[in-house]
C-alpha positions as CSV (number, residue, x, y, z in Angstrom):
1,X,1.6,20.7,28.9
2,X,1.0,18.2,31.6
3,X,-1.3,19.6,34.6
4,X,-2.2,17.1,37.2
5,X,0.1,14.7,38.9
6,X,-0.7,11.4,37.0
7,X,0.1,12.9,33.7
8,X,3.4,15.0,34.7
9,X,4.4,11.1,35.8
10,X,3.2,9.8,32.4
11,X,5.3,12.5,30.7
12,X,8.4,11.7,32.8
13,X,7.9,8.1,32.2
14,X,7.4,8.5,28.5
15,X,10.9,10.6,28.2
16,X,12.5,7.8,30.2
17,X,11.3,5.1,27.9
18,X,12.0,7.1,24.5
19,X,15.7,7.8,25.6
20,X,15.9,3.7,26.2
21,X,14.4,3.1,22.7
22,X,16.4,5.4,21.0
23,X,19.5,3.7,22.4
24,X,18.1,-0.1,21.9
25,X,17.5,1.2,18.2
26,X,21.2,2.8,17.8
27,X,22.5,-0.3,19.2
28,X,20.6,-2.4,16.3
29,X,21.7,0.2,13.9
30,X,25.5,-0.2,14.8
31,X,25.2,-4.0,14.4
32,X,23.5,-4.0,11.0
33,X,26.4,-1.6,10.2
34,X,28.9,-3.6,11.0
35,X,27.5,-6.4,8.4
36,X,27.3,-4.0,5.7
37,X,30.5,-2.8,6.4
38,X,31.7,-6.7,6.3
39,X,29.8,-7.1,2.8
40,X,31.5,-3.9,1.1
41,X,34.7,-5.5,2.2
42,X,33.7,-8.6,0.3
43,X,34.9,-10.4,3.7
44,X,32.3,-13.4,3.7
45,X,33.5,-15.0,7.2
46,X,33.5,-11.7,8.6
47,X,30.2,-10.7,7.5
48,X,28.8,-14.4,8.9
49,X,30.2,-14.0,12.2
50,X,28.4,-10.3,12.4
51,X,25.5,-11.6,11.1
52,X,25.1,-14.5,13.6
53,X,25.7,-11.9,16.2
54,X,23.3,-9.4,15.2
55,X,20.5,-11.6,14.7
56,X,19.2,-12.5,18.1
57,X,19.7,-8.7,18.5
58,X,17.2,-8.0,15.5
59,X,14.9,-10.4,17.0
60,X,15.1,-9.0,20.5
61,X,14.1,-5.8,19.1
62,X,11.1,-7.1,17.1
63,X,9.9,-8.8,20.0
64,X,10.4,-5.5,22.1
65,X,8.3,-3.8,19.4
66,X,11.6,-1.2,19.0
67,X,10.9,-2.1,15.3
68,X,8.1,-4.0,13.8
69,X,8.7,-7.7,13.1
70,X,8.4,-7.4,9.4
71,X,11.1,-4.9,9.2
72,X,13.1,-7.1,11.1
73,X,12.6,-10.1,9.0
74,X,13.2,-7.9,6.0
75,X,16.8,-6.6,7.2
76,X,17.4,-10.2,8.0
77,X,16.5,-11.4,4.4
78,X,18.1,-8.9,2.7
79,X,21.5,-9.0,4.8
80,X,21.7,-12.7,4.5
81,X,21.1,-12.6,0.8
82,X,24.0,-9.9,0.6
83,X,26.3,-12.6,2.3
84,X,25.3,-15.2,0.0
85,X,26.0,-13.4,-2.7
86,X,29.9,-13.2,-2.1
């Protein structure tokens, strides 16, 4: 448990940042799920539109280090491959 004023403040800051990061990660997952739903429905146009919307968000999450940049690249690559296969 935090003892000093500095460590108490750091604990508060860490909790605030954790909540913000979790919200952003959840938002990212929502966009990816929209693409997956469109792919499963075999709707290529909807999947492409969803991918165009999600792509900058995936990149932004990688830049903010919410997810690793290689994971962002992997997500985009796999989704794009599924869309092209439709």
